[in-house]
C-alpha positions as CSV (number, residue, x, y, z in Angstrom):
1,M,-23.6,31.3,17.1
2,G,-22.9,32.4,13.5
3,D,-22.9,31.5,10.0
4,G,-19.5,33.2,9.5
5,L,-21.2,34.8,6.2
6,E,-20.5,38.3,8.4
7,K,-16.2,37.9,7.6
8,L,-17.1,38.4,3.9
9,P,-15.5,40.7,2.0
10,D,-17.9,43.4,0.4
11,D,-16.7,43.6,-3.3
12,I,-16.2,41.4,-6.4
13,E,-12.9,40.7,-6.2
14,A,-12.1,40.5,-2.7
15,L,-14.2,37.7,-2.8
16,H,-12.8,36.1,-5.5
17,A,-9.0,35.3,-3.5
18,A,-11.2,34.5,-1.0
19,L,-12.9,32.2,-2.8
20,L,-9.3,30.7,-4.5
21,A,-7.9,30.6,-0.9
22,A,-10.6,28.4,0.7
23,R,-9.8,26.0,-3.0
24,A,-5.9,26.7,-2.2
25,E,-7.2,25.3,1.5
26,L,-9.4,22.3,0.6
27,A,-6.7,20.7,-1.9
28,I,-4.2,21.4,1.0
29,V,-6.0,19.4,2.8
30,R,-6.8,16.7,0.5
31,A,-2.4,16.5,-0.5
32,Q,-2.6,15.6,2.9
33,Q,-4.9,13.2,3.5
34,S,-3.8,11.3,0.2
35,D,0.0,11.5,1.8
36,D,-1.7,9.9,4.7
37,Q,-3.1,6.9,3.4
38,A,0.1,6.3,1.3
39,L,2.3,6.3,4.1
40,I,-0.4,4.0,6.0
41,A,0.0,1.5,3.2
42,H,3.5,1.8,3.3
43,L,4.2,1.4,6.7
44,K,1.5,-1.8,6.1
45,L,3.2,-3.3,3.3
46,Q,6.5,-2.6,5.0
47,I,5.2,-4.4,8.3
48,E,3.6,-7.5,6.2
49,R,7.1,-8.0,4.4
50,L,9.1,-8.2,7.3
51,N,7.3,-10.2,9.1
52,R,6.8,-12.6,5.7
53,D,11.2,-12.3,5.7
54,R,11.0,-13.3,9.7
55,H,8.9,-16.1,9.6
56,G,8.5,-17.2,6.0
57,P,5.6,-17.2,3.0
58,R,2.9,-18.8,5.5
59,S,0.4,-19.3,3.3
60,E,-1.1,-18.6,-0.4
61,R,-3.4,-16.2,1.4
62,T,0.3,-13.8,2.5
63,A,0.9,-13.6,-1.2
64,R,-1.8,-12.4,-2.1
65,L,-1.9,-10.1,0.1
66,L,1.6,-8.8,-0.5
67,D,0.5,-8.0,-3.8
68,Q,-3.3,-7.0,-2.6
69,L,-0.9,-4.2,-0.6
70,E,1.2,-3.4,-3.3
71,L,-1.6,-2.7,-6.1
72,T,-3.1,-0.6,-3.3
73,L,0.4,1.5,-2.9
74,E,1.0,1.8,-6.4
75,E,-2.3,3.7,-6.3
76,L,-2.1,5.6,-3.3
77,E,1.3,6.7,-4.6
78,T,0.1,7.9,-8.4
79,S,-3.3,10.0,-6.5
80,A,-0.5,11.3,-4.1
81,T,0.7,12.6,-6.0
82,E,-1.8,13.6,-8.1
83,D,-3.4,15.5,-5.3
84,E,0.3,17.8,-4.4
85,L,0.6,19.0,-7.8
86,T,-3.7,20.2,-7.5
87,A,-2.9,22.4,-4.5
88,E,0.9,23.3,-5.7
89,M,-1.3,24.6,-8.7
90,A,-3.9,26.0,-6.3
91,A,-1.9,27.7,-3.8
92,A,-0.1,29.6,-7.1
93,K,-3.4,30.8,-7.8
94,T,-3.6,32.7,-4.9
95,A,-0.1,34.6,-5.2
96,N,-1.5,37.6,-5.7
97,G,-4.0,37.8,-4.1
98,T,-5.2,39.8,-0.8
99,A,-4.9,35.9,0.6
100,T,-2.3,33.9,0.3
101,V,-2.0,29.7,0.8
102,A,1.8,28.2,1.3
103,S,1.6,25.9,-0.7
104,F,1.9,21.9,0.4
105,T,4.9,19.4,-0.7
106,R,5.2,16.2,0.2
107,K,7.8,13.9,2.7
108,R,8.9,11.1,0.5
109,P,10.4,7.9,1.8
110,S,14.7,8.7,0.9
111,R,15.1,7.2,-2.2
112,K,18.7,4.6,-3.1
113,P,21.7,6.1,-4.2
114,F,22.1,5.4,-8.0
115,P,24.8,2.4,-8.2
116,D,28.8,3.7,-8.2
117,H,29.4,1.7,-11.5
118,L,27.5,3.6,-14.0
119,P,28.5,6.1,-15.8
120,R,28.5,10.1,-14.5
121,E,28.2,12.9,-17.6
122,R,29.1,16.2,-16.1
123,V,26.3,18.9,-17.8
124,V,27.3,22.3,-16.1
125,V,24.8,25.0,-15.7
126,P,26.2,28.1,-17.0
127,G,27.1,29.9,-14.2
128,P,25.7,33.7,-13.7
129,M,28.2,36.5,-15.2
130,A,27.4,38.8,-12.2
131,C,26.3,39.6,-8.8
132,A,22.8,39.5,-8.6
133,C,23.5,42.1,-5.6
134,C,25.8,44.8,-6.7
135,G,25.9,43.6,-9.9
136,G,29.5,43.1,-10.2
137,T,31.8,40.9,-12.8
138,R,34.0,40.1,-9.8
139,L,33.1,36.6,-9.0
140,S,34.5,33.5,-7.4
141,K,33.6,30.1,-7.4
142,L,32.9,28.5,-4.1
143,G,31.7,25.2,-4.8
144,E,28.9,23.6,-6.4
145,D,25.2,21.8,-6.6
146,I,24.5,18.4,-8.3
147,T,21.4,17.1,-8.8
148,E,21.3,13.6,-10.4
149,T,18.8,12.0,-12.2
150,L,18.6,8.7,-14.1
151,E,18.5,8.4,-17.8
152,V,18.7,5.6,-20.3
153,V,20.2,5.6,-23.5
154,P,18.7,3.7,-26.0
155,K,20.4,0.6,-28.1
156,S,22.4,1.7,-31.0
157,W,23.4,-0.6,-33.8
158,K,27.0,-1.0,-35.4
159,V,28.8,-3.3,-38.6
160,I,31.7,-4.4,-37.5
161,Q,33.7,-4.8,-40.8
162,H,36.5,-7.8,-39.7
163,V,39.6,-7.4,-42.1
164,R,41.3,-9.7,-43.7
165,E,44.4,-8.3,-45.6
166,K,46.0,-10.4,-48.2
167,F,49.8,-10.4,-48.5
168,S,51.9,-11.7,-51.8
169,C,55.6,-13.0,-51.1
170,R,58.6,-11.7,-52.7
171,D,60.3,-14.8,-52.6
172,C,57.8,-17.2,-54.1
173,E,54.8,-14.7,-55.0
174,K,52.8,-16.6,-52.9
175,I,49.6,-15.0,-51.7
176,S,49.0,-15.0,-47.3
177,Q,45.9,-14.0,-45.6
178,A,44.5,-14.5,-41.9
179,P,41.8,-17.0,-41.8
180,A,38.6,-16.0,-41.5
181,P,36.9,-15.6,-37.9
182,F,35.0,-18.4,-36.0
183,H,31.3,-17.6,-35.8
184,V,29.2,-19.2,-33.7
185,I,26.7,-19.9,-37.7
186,A,28.7,-21.3,-40.5
187,R,29.3,-18.1,-43.0
188,G,27.3,-16.2,-40.2
189,W,26.1,-11.9,-40.1
190,A,24.8,-11.3,-36.9
191,G,27.5,-10.3,-34.1
192,P,27.0,-12.7,-30.5
193,S,25.9,-9.6,-28.4
194,F,22.6,-9.1,-30.9
195,L,22.2,-13.5,-31.2
196,A,21.8,-13.4,-27.2
197,M,19.4,-10.9,-27.6
198,V,17.1,-12.4,-30.5
199,L,17.5,-15.3,-27.9
200,F,16.7,-13.7,-24.7
201,E,13.9,-12.1,-26.0
202,K,12.0,-15.1,-27.5
203,F,12.6,-17.6,-24.8
204,G,13.3,-15.3,-22.1
205,Q,11.3,-12.5,-22.3
206,H,8.4,-14.4,-24.5
207,Q,8.9,-11.7,-27.6
208,P,7.8,-13.9,-30.3
209,L,10.5,-13.5,-33.7
210,N,7.9,-11.1,-35.4
211,R,7.6,-8.4,-32.5
212,Q,10.8,-8.2,-33.0
213,A,11.6,-7.9,-36.3
214,E,9.0,-5.7,-36.0
215,R,10.8,-3.6,-33.2
216,Y,14.0,-2.9,-35.4
217,G,12.9,-2.4,-38.5
218,W,11.4,1.3,-36.0
219,E,14.7,1.5,-35.1
220,G,16.4,1.3,-38.7
221,V,17.2,-2.0,-38.9
222,P,15.6,-4.3,-41.3
223,V,15.7,-8.0,-40.4
224,S,13.2,-10.2,-41.7
225,L,11.2,-12.4,-39.9
226,S,13.2,-15.5,-41.7
227,T,16.2,-14.9,-41.5
228,L,15.9,-13.7,-37.5
229,A,14.8,-18.0,-37.4
230,D,17.6,-19.2,-39.6
231,Q,19.6,-17.6,-36.7
232,V,17.8,-18.6,-34.2
233,G,17.9,-22.6,-35.1
234,G,21.9,-22.6,-35.6
235,C,22.1,-20.3,-32.1
236,T,20.6,-23.9,-30.4
237,L,21.8,-26.4,-32.5
238,A,25.3,-24.3,-31.7
239,L,24.2,-24.3,-28.1
240,M,23.1,-27.8,-28.0
241,P,26.8,-29.6,-26.7
242,L,26.2,-27.0,-23.4
243,F,22.8,-28.4,-23.2
244,N,24.1,-32.0,-23.2
245,R,27.3,-30.8,-20.1
246,L,23.8,-29.6,-18.3
247,E,20.7,-32.2,-18.4
248,A,23.8,-34.8,-17.1
249,H,24.3,-32.8,-14.1
250,V,21.3,-31.8,-13.3
251,L,20.7,-35.5,-13.8
252,A,23.7,-36.7,-11.5
253,A,21.4,-35.3,-8.6
254,E,20.7,-37.4,-5.6
255,R,16.9,-35.3,-5.3
256,L,15.4,-33.5,-8.3
257,H,12.4,-31.8,-8.4
258,G,10.3,-32.8,-11.5
259,D,6.4,-30.8,-12.6
260,D,5.0,-30.1,-16.1
261,T,2.8,-27.7,-18.0
262,T,0.9,-26.8,-21.1
263,V,1.6,-25.5,-24.1
264,P,-0.2,-24.8,-26.9
265,V,1.6,-26.1,-29.8
266,L,0.2,-25.1,-33.9
267,A,-1.3,-28.1,-35.8
268,K,-3.2,-27.9,-38.8
269,G,-6.3,-25.4,-38.9
270,K,-5.8,-25.3,-35.2
271,T,-4.3,-26.1,-31.6
272,S,-3.2,-29.0,-30.0
273,T,-1.8,-29.3,-26.3
274,G,1.6,-30.0,-25.8
275,R,3.6,-30.7,-22.8
276,I,7.0,-28.8,-21.5
277,W,8.4,-31.2,-18.0
278,V,10.9,-29.6,-16.3
279,Y,13.5,-31.2,-14.4
280,V,15.1,-29.1,-11.2
281,R,18.7,-29.3,-9.4
282,D,18.4,-27.8,-6.3
283,D,20.6,-29.3,-2.9
284,K,21.1,-25.6,-1.3
285,P,17.9,-26.4,0.9
286,F,20.1,-29.7,2.8
287,G,23.3,-27.7,2.4
288,G,24.3,-29.1,-0.9
289,Q,26.8,-26.9,-2.1
290,A,26.8,-28.1,-6.4
291,P,25.4,-24.9,-8.6
292,P,21.6,-26.0,-8.8
293,G,20.0,-26.0,-12.4
294,A,17.3,-26.8,-14.4
295,V,16.4,-29.4,-17.9
296,F,13.3,-28.4,-20.0
297,Y,11.8,-31.5,-22.5
298,Y,8.9,-30.9,-24.8
299,S,6.7,-34.1,-25.9
300,R,3.6,-33.6,-27.5
301,D,1.0,-35.5,-25.0
302,R,1.5,-36.4,-21.1
303,A,2.1,-39.5,-21.9
304,G,3.9,-41.5,-18.9
305,E,6.7,-42.7,-21.7
306,H,7.7,-39.1,-21.9
307,P,8.8,-39.0,-17.6
308,Q,10.2,-43.0,-18.3
309,A,12.4,-41.7,-20.9
310,H,13.6,-39.0,-19.5
311,L,14.3,-40.5,-16.4
312,A,15.7,-43.7,-17.5
313,S,19.1,-44.0,-16.4
314,Y,18.8,-41.5,-12.9
315,S,18.0,-43.3,-9.3
316,G,17.5,-41.0,-6.4
317,I,14.9,-39.1,-5.0
318,F,12.3,-37.5,-7.1
319,Q,9.7,-35.1,-5.4
320,A,6.7,-34.6,-7.5
321,D,3.0,-34.8,-7.5
322,A,1.1,-37.9,-7.7
323,Y,0.4,-37.6,-11.6
324,G,-0.3,-41.4,-12.8
325,G,2.3,-41.6,-15.2
326,Y,5.4,-40.9,-12.4
327,G,4.4,-44.7,-11.0
328,R,6.1,-46.8,-12.8
329,L,9.6,-44.7,-12.4
330,Y,8.8,-46.0,-8.4
331,E,8.4,-49.6,-9.1
332,A,11.0,-51.5,-7.8
333,G,13.8,-53.4,-10.8
334,R,14.9,-51.0,-12.4
335,N,17.7,-51.5,-14.3
336,A,19.1,-47.3,-13.7
337,G,17.8,-47.9,-9.8
338,P,15.6,-47.6,-7.7
339,I,13.4,-44.5,-7.7
340,L,12.5,-43.1,-3.8
341,E,8.6,-41.3,-4.3
342,A,8.7,-38.3,-1.9
343,A,5.4,-36.2,-2.2
344,C,4.8,-32.5,-2.4
345,W,2.8,-30.9,0.8
346,V,1.9,-27.8,-0.9
347,H,-0.3,-30.2,-2.9
348,A,-1.7,-31.3,-0.9
349,R,-2.7,-28.6,1.3
350,R,-4.0,-27.0,-1.6
351,P,-7.6,-28.0,-2.0
352,F,-8.1,-27.6,1.9
353,F,-6.4,-23.9,1.6
354,V,-9.3,-23.8,-0.8
355,L,-12.3,-25.1,1.6
356,A,-11.1,-22.7,4.5
357,D,-10.5,-19.9,2.0
358,L,-12.1,-16.7,4.3
359,A,-10.4,-14.3,2.3
360,E,-11.9,-15.6,-1.1
361,N,-15.0,-15.9,0.6
362,A,-15.3,-12.4,1.8
363,R,-14.8,-11.2,-1.7
364,R,-17.2,-13.3,-3.2
365,K,-19.4,-12.3,-0.2
366,A,-18.7,-8.4,-1.1
367,Q,-19.8,-8.9,-4.9
368,G,-23.3,-9.3,-3.8
369,G,-23.3,-12.1,-7.0
370,K,-21.3,-15.0,-5.5
371,K,-22.9,-17.5,-3.6
372,P,-19.7,-17.4,-0.4
373,A,-18.6,-20.9,-0.1
374,V,-19.7,-22.7,3.1
375,I,-16.0,-22.5,5.5
376,S,-15.1,-26.3,6.8
377,P,-13.9,-26.7,9.8
378,L,-11.8,-30.0,9.0
379,A,-9.7,-27.7,6.1
380,L,-9.2,-24.9,8.5
381,E,-7.9,-27.6,11.2
382,A,-5.9,-29.7,8.4
383,V,-4.9,-26.6,6.9
384,R,-3.7,-25.2,11.0
385,R,-1.1,-28.3,11.5
386,I,0.6,-28.7,8.1
387,D,1.6,-24.9,8.2
388,A,3.0,-25.7,11.6
389,L,5.4,-28.2,9.9
390,F,6.3,-25.4,7.5
391,E,6.7,-23.4,10.3
392,I,9.7,-26.2,11.3
393,E,10.8,-26.2,8.1
394,R,11.8,-22.5,7.6
395,G,14.4,-23.0,10.7
396,I,16.4,-25.6,9.4
397,N,16.7,-24.3,5.5
398,G,19.5,-24.2,4.6
399,E,21.1,-26.5,7.3
400,T,22.6,-29.9,6.2
401,Q,21.1,-32.8,5.9
402,E,22.0,-34.6,9.5
403,R,20.5,-31.6,11.0
404,R,17.3,-31.6,9.5
405,R,16.7,-34.9,9.6
406,A,17.4,-35.0,13.5
407,V,15.2,-32.0,14.1
408,R,12.1,-33.3,11.9
409,Q,12.4,-37.1,13.9
410,E,12.6,-34.6,17.4
411,L,10.0,-31.7,16.5
412,S,7.9,-32.5,13.5
413,A,7.7,-36.6,13.6
414,P,5.3,-36.5,16.4
415,L,3.3,-33.2,14.3
416,V,2.6,-36.0,11.7
417,A,1.7,-38.6,13.2
418,D,-0.8,-36.9,15.8
419,L,-2.0,-35.4,12.2
420,E,-2.3,-38.9,10.2
421,G,-4.2,-40.6,13.6
422,W,-6.8,-36.7,13.1
423,M,-7.4,-37.6,9.9
424,R,-8.2,-41.7,10.0
425,E,-10.0,-40.6,12.7
426,Q,-12.3,-37.5,10.8
427,R,-12.2,-39.6,7.9
428,A,-13.9,-42.8,8.7
429,K,-17.2,-39.8,9.7
430,L,-16.8,-38.2,5.4
431,S,-18.8,-39.8,2.4
432,R,-17.0,-41.1,-0.2
433,G,-18.0,-37.2,-1.9
434,N,-16.7,-34.7,0.6
435,D,-14.4,-33.1,-0.6
436,V,-12.4,-32.8,2.7
437,A,-12.7,-36.7,2.2
438,K,-10.9,-36.2,-1.2
439,A,-8.2,-33.5,-0.1
440,M,-7.7,-36.4,3.1
441,D,-7.6,-39.5,0.5
442,Y,-5.3,-38.0,-1.5
443,M,-2.4,-38.4,1.6
444,L,-3.2,-40.7,3.7
445,K,-3.1,-42.9,0.0
446,R,0.2,-41.8,-0.2
447,W,1.4,-41.4,3.4
448,S,4.6,-43.8,3.4
449,A,5.5,-40.7,0.3
450,F,4.2,-37.6,2.8
451,T,7.0,-39.2,5.4
452,R,9.5,-40.0,3.6
453,F,10.8,-36.4,4.6
454,L,11.4,-37.3,8.3
455,D,13.9,-40.1,7.5
456,D,15.5,-38.3,4.6
457,G,17.1,-34.2,5.2
458,R,17.6,-34.4,2.0
459,I,14.0,-34.2,1.3
460,C,11.9,-30.6,0.7
461,L,8.4,-30.2,2.2
462,S,7.2,-28.4,-1.1
463,N,8.0,-29.4,-5.0
464,N,8.2,-25.1,-5.0
465,A,11.7,-25.4,-6.8
466,A,9.7,-27.1,-10.1
467,E,6.8,-24.6,-10.4
468,R,9.3,-21.0,-10.3
469,A,10.9,-23.3,-12.8
470,L,7.9,-23.4,-15.0
471,R,6.2,-19.9,-14.4
472,G,7.5,-18.2,-16.6
473,I,6.5,-20.6,-19.4
474,A,3.2,-19.4,-18.0
475,L,3.6,-16.0,-18.6
476,G,4.7,-16.5,-21.5
477,R,1.6,-18.3,-23.1
478,K,0.2,-14.8,-22.8
479,S,2.5,-13.4,-25.2
480,W,3.7,-15.9,-27.8
481,L,0.2,-18.0,-27.9
482,F,2.0,-21.1,-29.6
483,C,4.7,-23.4,-30.3
484,G,5.2,-23.5,-34.2
485,S,5.8,-26.8,-34.0
486,D,6.9,-29.9,-32.2
487,R,10.9,-28.9,-33.7
488,G,9.9,-25.5,-32.0
489,G,8.4,-26.9,-29.0
490,D,12.1,-28.7,-28.6
491,R,13.7,-25.9,-29.2
492,A,11.9,-23.9,-26.7
493,A,13.0,-26.5,-24.3
494,L,16.8,-25.6,-24.9
495,M,16.9,-22.1,-24.0
496,Y,14.8,-23.0,-21.4
497,S,16.8,-25.1,-19.5
498,L,20.3,-22.5,-20.4
499,I,18.1,-19.6,-19.3
500,V,16.1,-20.8,-16.3
501,T,19.7,-22.4,-14.8
502,A,21.8,-19.2,-15.5
503,K,18.7,-16.8,-13.4
504,M,18.8,-19.7,-10.9
505,N,22.6,-18.7,-10.5
506,D,22.2,-15.1,-10.2
507,I,23.6,-15.0,-14.0
508,D,22.5,-12.4,-16.1
509,P,21.3,-15.1,-18.8
510,Q,22.0,-12.2,-21.8
511,A,25.4,-10.8,-20.9
512,W,25.8,-15.3,-20.7
513,L,24.7,-16.5,-23.7
514,A,26.8,-13.7,-25.5
515,D,29.6,-14.5,-24.4
516,V,28.6,-17.9,-25.0
517,L,27.9,-17.8,-28.4
518,D,31.7,-15.5,-28.7
519,R,33.7,-18.5,-28.0
520,I,32.1,-21.6,-27.9
521,A,33.0,-22.0,-32.1
522,E,36.4,-22.1,-30.9
523,H,36.0,-23.8,-27.5
524,P,37.7,-26.6,-27.3
525,A,35.2,-29.4,-26.3
526,H,37.4,-31.4,-23.3
527,R,36.6,-27.9,-22.0
528,L,33.0,-27.3,-22.2
529,D,31.9,-27.3,-18.8
530,E,33.7,-23.7,-18.4
531,L,30.6,-22.0,-20.4
532,L,27.9,-23.8,-17.7
533,P,27.2,-20.4,-15.8
534,W,28.2,-21.3,-12.3
535,N,32.1,-22.0,-13.6
536,W,31.4,-19.2,-16.2
537,R,31.3,-16.2,-13.0
538,D,33.8,-17.8,-11.3
539,T,36.2,-16.9,-15.5
540,I,35.1,-14.1,-15.6
541,R,35.7,-13.1,-11.5
542,R,39.4,-14.2,-12.4
543,V,40.5,-12.2,-15.5
544,D,38.3,-9.3,-14.1
545,Q,41.2,-9.9,-11.4
546,A,43.7,-10.7,-13.8
547,A,42.6,-7.0,-15.7
């Protein structure tokens, strides 16, 4: 068998052309391989998403898998595009040679059309003045081809002048003038849209005021940090009545979710650790019609007196972790009425999952330097049994509380009884210091709180609603570093309450804040509920229909 050398041309130019063609073909093969890898990653991600939509978020492992697949797809798509462009350039170099290579074009997934509500700007490319074939000038338009590209217009600034004309009476010489328009802040100079942007950037997008002031200066609008801070203080004071109405709505719930997280606070020469507490009302899981909401509070420490003060007038079901500071809330004989503890099965499942995390062990093994942890068969079994309960819950999410209770009595109660018996049997065989024993003790000591969901359809298995509400603060800590003071923490808690509640009701927080700040100064106090996010959406809809 020959090695193919006899087929090579003799002259230098032909060899050069053959080399370019070979390189182009190699680039095309690489581009095709990259495209195939990107397509495989895209299909894997779609399959996993479909499984998640169908079966629900089965575990933390599933969430990490989705994150990893999305990152892999991002990298492969980027590489595939680079290889495609490289192949096109390589093919172009062979266009004038003796050997030409057809370029490779990827088959990209179909893109969704641009939304109809976006304004369209027509940029007409001048047509030919003469026929490219015969040179004739008698051209008749047959139609047009339109190619759309998405573009963004940077925000523009303007100064609005509120002109109040003065009039003099010819009879009595008295001067008349219309009253000055209301501002959300006395002697205010900033419009409601600007104020809403500053508030949402600071508390919703975690951009401190100094960074905002720097950006506004680049855009030709120098505003000092102290001036912006003055506006934030005025706005939070003006929005306090709305927070009070939101607080009353949330604390009137039959069931509350509660949680807290750390927040660094600037102190003399150092930073101390404060706490942000959240209480969430979300009746959707048991078919409730009340709109969801969340209220946040700030405290300097994590003493139990804080949640006791927050919930001093509350009675009902409280879903939270096993923090000891909540203990006095569950005591009998409270003046406001009893609070029933409902434990979170996600918190209980987490230590078992850590001890049975096969994926984490595989990563540790791949890194080489880290010793793989021991996988506990008991932890694996506990995760499997708890996951079976969550599988039942996914089927009744959003059903009425009566329906949820009936299904739980039929399907979940036997599984819970088996789980308790199995854990007590296995726990007797384990030492006190065993990690699996500690995870079992966490549940067995609070078994009545963990099983309360069987008799009450309003209770959820997890406290995820509160954890989702706190997620933004965890992200924000990396941006704003710390609160400036205790009063700053209180202001942040107020604004978090309003912004998170707007998001929970599928409302654009910045648009809502802009409208509220525009109206709240002259809005009747007895109709303040109209400005709450869920009522505001209905008001806007009625105004649009009337228009």
